[in-house]
C-alpha positions as CSV (number, residue, x, y, z in Angstrom):
1,M,264.7,135.5,76.3
2,G,269.0,133.5,75.2
3,W,268.4,133.8,71.3
4,L,268.5,137.3,72.3
5,A,271.3,137.5,75.1
6,Q,274.4,135.7,72.4
7,A,274.0,138.6,70.7
8,V,275.3,140.7,73.8
9,G,278.4,138.8,73.5
10,H,278.6,138.2,77.1
11,A,276.0,136.9,80.2
12,D,277.1,139.9,82.7
13,R,275.1,141.5,80.6
14,N,272.0,139.3,80.1
15,V,269.8,140.6,83.7
16,P,270.5,144.2,81.8
17,L,268.8,142.7,78.4
18,R,266.3,141.0,80.8
19,S,265.5,145.2,82.5
20,H,266.1,147.2,78.8
21,C,263.4,144.7,77.1
22,A,261.0,145.0,79.4
23,G,261.1,148.7,79.7
24,L,260.6,148.7,76.2
25,L,257.6,146.5,76.1
26,P,254.7,148.5,77.6
27,D,252.6,150.5,75.7
28,G,252.1,154.3,76.0
29,V,254.8,154.9,78.8
30,R,259.0,156.7,78.0
31,K,261.1,154.5,77.0
32,S,264.2,156.4,78.3
33,V,266.2,155.2,81.0
34,E,265.2,157.0,83.6
35,P,261.6,155.9,83.5
36,M,262.4,153.0,82.8
37,A,264.0,152.6,85.5
38,A,261.6,154.1,88.0
39,R,259.3,152.0,86.3
40,L,261.4,148.4,86.8
41,A,262.5,149.3,90.4
42,P,260.7,152.2,92.4
43,D,262.6,150.9,95.5
44,H,266.3,151.2,93.5
45,V,266.3,153.9,90.8
46,R,269.4,155.2,90.8
47,S,271.2,151.9,90.8
48,M,268.5,150.9,87.6
49,H,269.3,153.8,86.4
50,E,273.3,153.4,86.2
51,S,272.5,149.8,85.2
52,L,270.9,150.6,82.0
53,H,272.3,153.1,81.1
54,R,275.7,151.7,81.1
55,F,273.4,148.3,78.9
56,V,272.7,150.9,76.7
57,A,275.9,154.1,76.3
58,Q,279.0,150.6,77.0
59,S,278.0,148.0,76.1
60,P,280.1,146.8,73.0
61,W,277.9,144.4,71.5
62,S,277.5,144.4,67.8
63,D,274.1,145.8,66.7
64,A,274.4,144.0,63.4
65,G,274.4,141.6,65.5
66,M,271.8,142.2,67.2
67,L,269.4,142.8,64.7
68,G,270.7,139.1,62.4
69,Q,269.1,137.5,66.5
70,V,265.8,139.4,65.9
71,R,265.7,138.7,62.3
72,S,265.9,134.9,62.9
73,Y,263.6,134.5,65.7
74,V,260.7,137.0,63.6
75,L,261.6,134.9,60.6
76,A,261.6,131.8,61.7
77,A,258.2,132.9,63.4
78,M,256.3,134.0,60.5
79,Q,257.3,131.3,58.5
80,K,255.1,128.3,60.7
81,M,252.5,129.0,58.8
82,G,253.6,128.9,55.2
83,P,256.5,131.0,53.0
84,V,256.5,135.0,53.8
85,V,254.9,136.7,50.7
86,A,254.7,139.6,52.4
87,W,255.4,140.9,55.0
88,I,253.3,144.7,55.8
89,V,254.8,147.2,58.4
90,D,252.0,149.5,59.9
91,E,253.3,152.3,61.7
92,T,250.4,153.6,61.9
93,S,248.7,151.2,64.7
94,F,251.0,152.4,67.5
95,V,249.4,155.7,69.2
96,K,250.8,158.6,68.7
97,K,250.7,161.3,71.5
98,G,251.7,162.6,75.0
99,T,253.6,166.4,75.8
100,H,256.5,165.4,75.1
101,S,256.8,165.7,71.1
102,V,256.6,169.8,70.7
103,G,254.7,171.1,67.7
104,V,253.7,167.3,66.7
105,A,250.0,167.0,65.9
106,R,247.3,164.1,67.2
107,Q,248.1,161.2,64.3
108,Y,245.8,158.9,62.9
109,C,245.8,156.3,64.5
110,G,245.3,152.6,63.0
111,R,244.8,150.8,66.2
112,L,241.7,153.4,67.3
113,G,240.5,153.5,64.5
114,K,240.8,157.9,64.9
115,K,242.8,160.1,66.1
116,E,244.0,159.3,69.8
117,G,242.2,161.8,71.9
118,E,239.1,162.2,69.6
């Protein structure tokens, strides 16, 4: 993850970056700071919440710099087998469910081959 840490600009942000990424990765769970803090540090929710919130809300890194780092990493991995001819992004592979999206109907999920819950 050192390649991504370069984009946040300061070594003090490396640990919060790792925590934030770890909180974003699990499938099917809320990605806001408070639930992430509870999952990452159940015995120290308050301090983890403060750390994540400060990292997300107050860190002065460049969005363009961060996206550039991610783009370089991903593109290099994609080109290992040859040049990229097409890049298809299929958002239907993400399961859309839950009680937090009021008024949103269940949607088709390509990974499940149906609407979630059917």
